[in-house]
LOKE-808655 format. One line per 2 residues: their letters; for each residue x negated, y, z of C-alpha. Coordinates in Angstrom, 3 decimals, always signed. Example, Ala and Ser with C-alpha at 12.3 -4.5 7.8 and 13.67 -1.06 7.14 Angstrom:
# LOKE-808655
as	-12.300:-4.500:+7.800  -13.670:-1.060:+7.140
//
This chain:
# LOKE-808655
mv	-273.446:+171.149:+175.786  -274.484:+167.435:+175.858
yf	-271.768:+167.050:+178.427  -268.960:+168.381:+176.222
ln	-270.139:+166.089:+173.500  -270.337:+163.192:+175.556
ql	-266.620:+163.801:+176.984  -264.686:+164.056:+173.767
pe	-262.282:+161.325:+173.672  -263.008:+158.421:+171.891
rv	-259.544:+158.361:+170.021  -258.899:+161.596:+168.104
vd	-256.207:+162.407:+165.756  -257.227:+163.722:+162.115
sk	-255.320:+166.612:+160.331  -252.785:+164.491:+158.905
gr	-251.788:+162.651:+162.579  -253.687:+159.792:+162.288
al	-255.443:+158.244:+165.349  -259.277:+157.501:+164.808
tt	-261.750:+156.139:+166.839  -265.444:+157.480:+166.994
te	-267.105:+154.636:+167.604  -267.559:+153.337:+164.075
gs	-270.335:+155.002:+162.372  -270.046:+156.959:+159.012
kt	-271.698:+155.452:+155.915  -274.478:+157.316:+154.616
qe	-275.064:+158.585:+151.431  -278.475:+156.257:+151.062
eh	-276.271:+153.255:+151.842  -273.581:+153.559:+149.294
dd	-274.584:+155.794:+146.044  -273.357:+155.461:+142.491
hd	-274.113:+157.228:+139.406  -271.826:+160.143:+139.671
gh	-273.361:+161.160:+143.310  -271.071:+159.920:+145.681
es	-270.251:+156.756:+147.771  -269.031:+153.699:+145.469
ss	-265.586:+152.664:+145.835  -267.003:+149.230:+145.357
sl	-268.063:+149.244:+149.153  -264.018:+149.382:+149.748
sl	-261.552:+147.035:+150.563  -259.951:+145.529:+147.479
ed	-256.837:+147.494:+147.916  -258.205:+150.879:+148.498
si	-260.853:+150.290:+145.653  -257.822:+150.040:+143.329
kv	-256.130:+152.765:+144.592  -259.758:+155.088:+144.229
at	-259.895:+153.630:+140.719  -256.310:+154.597:+139.953
lr	-256.329:+158.010:+141.341  -259.929:+158.894:+139.573
tq	-258.337:+157.843:+136.386  -255.404:+160.326:+136.962
le	-257.652:+162.560:+138.083  -259.617:+162.934:+134.639
et	-256.715:+162.713:+132.751  -254.768:+165.647:+134.265
nt	-255.345:+169.427:+133.563  -252.887:+170.405:+136.229
sa	-254.291:+172.288:+139.100  -251.603:+171.419:+141.554
vk	-251.798:+167.618:+140.458  -255.826:+167.601:+140.757
tl	-255.560:+168.928:+143.882  -253.409:+166.245:+145.388
la	-255.089:+163.597:+143.776  -258.508:+164.860:+145.021
ds	-257.012:+164.822:+148.677  -255.535:+161.438:+148.191
ia	-259.062:+160.325:+147.133  -260.675:+161.913:+149.958
ei	-258.206:+160.543:+152.415  -259.067:+157.188:+151.293
fg	-262.830:+157.558:+151.748  -262.477:+159.331:+154.831
kn	-260.537:+156.717:+156.935  -263.251:+154.417:+155.546
yf	-266.211:+156.535:+157.047  -267.455:+157.043:+153.694
vd	-268.240:+160.796:+154.716  -270.184:+162.270:+151.797
sa	-267.282:+160.748:+149.392  -264.656:+162.267:+151.213
ay	-266.686:+165.725:+151.448  -267.054:+165.758:+147.840
yy	-263.628:+165.640:+147.016  -262.596:+168.142:+149.696
dq	-264.631:+170.512:+148.156  -263.289:+169.825:+144.643
iv	-259.944:+170.828:+146.030  -260.893:+174.253:+146.378
ty	-262.473:+174.087:+142.965  -258.799:+173.165:+141.765
sp	-256.922:+175.222:+143.919  -258.857:+178.460:+144.898
al	-256.033:+179.583:+146.977  -255.174:+179.481:+150.733
gg	-253.434:+176.470:+150.529  -256.669:+174.641:+148.791
ye	-258.803:+176.189:+151.535  -256.788:+174.710:+154.238
la	-256.662:+171.406:+152.984  -260.460:+171.197:+152.542
gn	-260.778:+172.831:+155.981  -258.542:+170.101:+157.615
gy	-260.248:+167.453:+155.608  -263.654:+168.521:+156.936
ys	-262.225:+169.104:+160.385  -261.161:+165.244:+160.435
ly	-264.733:+164.221:+159.191  -266.471:+166.357:+161.780
ri	-263.900:+164.662:+164.432  -265.498:+161.104:+163.308
tr	-269.106:+161.735:+163.009  -269.787:+164.931:+165.063
ed	-272.244:+166.234:+162.289  -272.692:+170.050:+162.737
al	-272.723:+170.786:+158.814  -269.328:+169.389:+158.512
ae	-267.881:+171.666:+161.363  -269.688:+174.708:+159.757
ks	-267.771:+173.547:+156.479  -264.407:+173.525:+158.221
ms	-264.926:+176.667:+160.293  -265.881:+178.058:+156.776
yy	-262.845:+177.234:+154.954  -260.669:+178.233:+158.049
ns	-261.837:+181.599:+158.618  -261.370:+182.373:+154.876
il	-257.754:+181.833:+155.350  -258.025:+183.904:+158.819
qe	-259.488:+186.825:+156.934  -256.081:+186.674:+154.740
ds	-253.709:+185.736:+157.454  -254.655:+186.416:+160.985
sr	-251.328:+184.944:+162.089  -252.615:+181.359:+161.699
nd	-253.041:+180.620:+165.240  -253.451:+177.044:+164.814
ll	-256.354:+177.601:+162.723  -257.911:+179.974:+164.955
sk	-257.535:+177.380:+167.800  -259.514:+174.775:+165.543
vg	-262.046:+177.723:+165.027  -262.383:+178.025:+168.800
fl	-262.625:+174.418:+169.630  -265.004:+173.573:+167.087
ka	-267.341:+176.383:+168.430  -266.810:+175.161:+172.029
in	-268.131:+171.666:+171.444  -270.390:+172.182:+168.561
gk	-273.615:+173.477:+170.746  -274.430:+176.418:+168.133
tp	-272.647:+179.012:+170.290  -272.179:+179.500:+173.758
pm	-268.980:+177.354:+174.741  -267.040:+180.129:+176.326
eg	-267.136:+182.011:+172.845  -264.894:+179.112:+171.440
ia	-262.833:+178.815:+174.539  -261.769:+182.610:+174.430
lv	-260.793:+182.323:+170.643  -258.356:+179.096:+171.770
kk	-257.059:+181.467:+174.634  -256.372:+183.737:+172.383
al	-254.592:+181.833:+170.154  -252.583:+180.705:+173.201
en	-251.715:+184.198:+174.103  -250.749:+184.909:+170.617
dp	-248.501:+181.684:+170.396  -247.579:+180.196:+173.505
qn	-245.253:+177.452:+172.257  -247.593:+176.451:+169.254
ae	-248.215:+172.671:+169.701  -251.640:+172.770:+167.709
vl	-252.646:+175.485:+170.017  -251.710:+173.373:+172.981
lr	-253.516:+170.410:+171.524  -256.710:+172.110:+171.266
yg	-256.213:+173.786:+174.726  -255.599:+170.308:+176.197
el	-258.715:+168.812:+174.401  -261.031:+171.517:+175.994
fq	-259.372:+170.537:+179.719  -260.170:+166.809:+178.510
ir	-263.503:+167.744:+177.814  -264.204:+169.270:+181.268
gs	-262.929:+165.999:+182.761  -259.491:+167.493:+183.814
nd	-257.192:+165.171:+182.533  -254.018:+166.311:+184.655
ea	-254.635:+169.832:+183.077  -254.817:+168.352:+179.970
li	-251.717:+166.501:+180.504  -249.612:+169.654:+181.266
qf	-250.648:+171.139:+177.803  -249.939:+167.858:+175.948
rk	-246.864:+167.788:+177.677  -245.821:+171.297:+176.375
av	-246.647:+170.408:+173.086  -244.192:+167.938:+172.729
ey	-241.615:+170.104:+174.643  -241.745:+172.305:+172.020
np	-242.371:+170.278:+169.121  -240.901:+166.684:+170.045
en	-241.308:+165.672:+166.274  -245.211:+166.290:+166.324
ld	-246.956:+162.842:+166.217  -250.232:+164.470:+166.972
ar	-248.988:+165.827:+170.191  -247.562:+162.286:+171.437
iy	-250.558:+160.395:+170.407  -252.650:+163.128:+172.584
lv	-250.318:+162.651:+175.298  -250.187:+159.126:+175.307
ea	-253.953:+159.050:+175.612  -253.955:+161.031:+178.643
lr	-251.018:+159.394:+180.174  -253.261:+155.913:+179.807
vs	-256.349:+157.617:+181.546  -253.774:+158.722:+184.480
kk	-252.321:+155.044:+184.387  -248.763:+156.228:+183.865
dd	-248.048:+153.064:+181.599  -244.339:+153.096:+181.720
ec	-244.169:+156.996:+180.263  -246.721:+155.623:+177.881
ia	-244.891:+153.092:+176.560  -241.607:+155.282:+176.188
hl	-243.693:+157.893:+174.137  -245.186:+155.040:+171.860
nk	-241.904:+153.599:+171.099  -240.770:+157.421:+170.403
ik	-243.811:+157.628:+167.984  -242.892:+154.451:+166.041
el	-238.927:+155.646:+165.756  -240.507:+158.863:+164.145
nk	-243.143:+157.366:+162.022  -240.494:+154.913:+160.461
gq	-243.348:+152.526:+159.450  -244.554:+155.479:+156.824
dk	-248.040:+155.913:+157.821  -249.795:+152.560:+158.400
fi	-252.540:+154.279:+160.410  -250.207:+155.408:+163.172
qd	-248.126:+152.003:+162.827  -251.230:+150.130:+163.557
yv	-252.354:+152.423:+166.419  -248.826:+152.149:+168.046
dr	-248.863:+148.436:+167.648  -252.253:+148.170:+168.935
sl	-251.436:+150.281:+172.217  -248.247:+148.536:+173.006
ke	-249.955:+145.276:+172.649  -252.503:+146.461:+175.086
ll	-250.053:+147.834:+177.737  -247.313:+145.244:+177.905
//
C-alpha cells in the first residue's frame, strides 16, 4: 500500500476540473487559527482575502439555503486551492447544514475528495466516502461516485486494495462509457505503473466525453509520461479552446505545460 500511495501521480485534478500538485503541503490549523476556529484569510493573497471577506459577509446576510450553499462552496474552494485544508473542510461541512439533501452531500463529498487528493489525509478520504455513500444509498445509479469510493478504498490503506478495485470495476461494468469511471480505472493502472493501460482508459474517456476537461488533463499527463509530445500539445490546445479562459487554474496549467513542451 505504501507503494500504491507513492505511485500516485503528482498532478491530480480536483472535483471542479482544476489541475493541482501534491508537492505543496497543506497549511495546518495551528499555523493559521483565528477567532472563529478556522484558518485566517489574512494568510491568503490580497485578492483571495478580499473575495473571502466579501463572500463571508454575503453568507452572514442571506437567509436563503441555496445561496448559503453556493457561497460556502465558493469560500471552501478558495481555501482549498490555497491548501488551507481545515478552513475548506469547515465550509464543506457547512454546506450539508445548509442543504441536507443529495446535492449538498455531493458538493461536500467532492470537496473532501479534492482535499484528500492534495493532502492524502485518511480522515478526509473517510469524510468523502461517507458523503458519497449517503448518496449511493438513495441513488445506486451514480456509478461515478461508486468509482470514487472504490478508488479511495483502493489507496487509503485501511481496506484491502482489491475491495476498492472491485468497486471501480463494478462501476465500469454498470456504465462502460462513463468518463468519470474510466478516469478512476485509468488511475488505478497509473498507480500500478501501467501507463500504457492508463492511456487506453483516458483515451476512452475523451472519446466518450470530448468536452470533459478532467479526461483531457489526465490524458495529457499520461501522454507526457509516454513522451508523445505532439499528441499532448494537441490536447492541451483543445483544453485551452474548451476552457475559453474561464478557469484560471486550467488556463495556467495549459500555459505552463505548453511552455514546457514547446
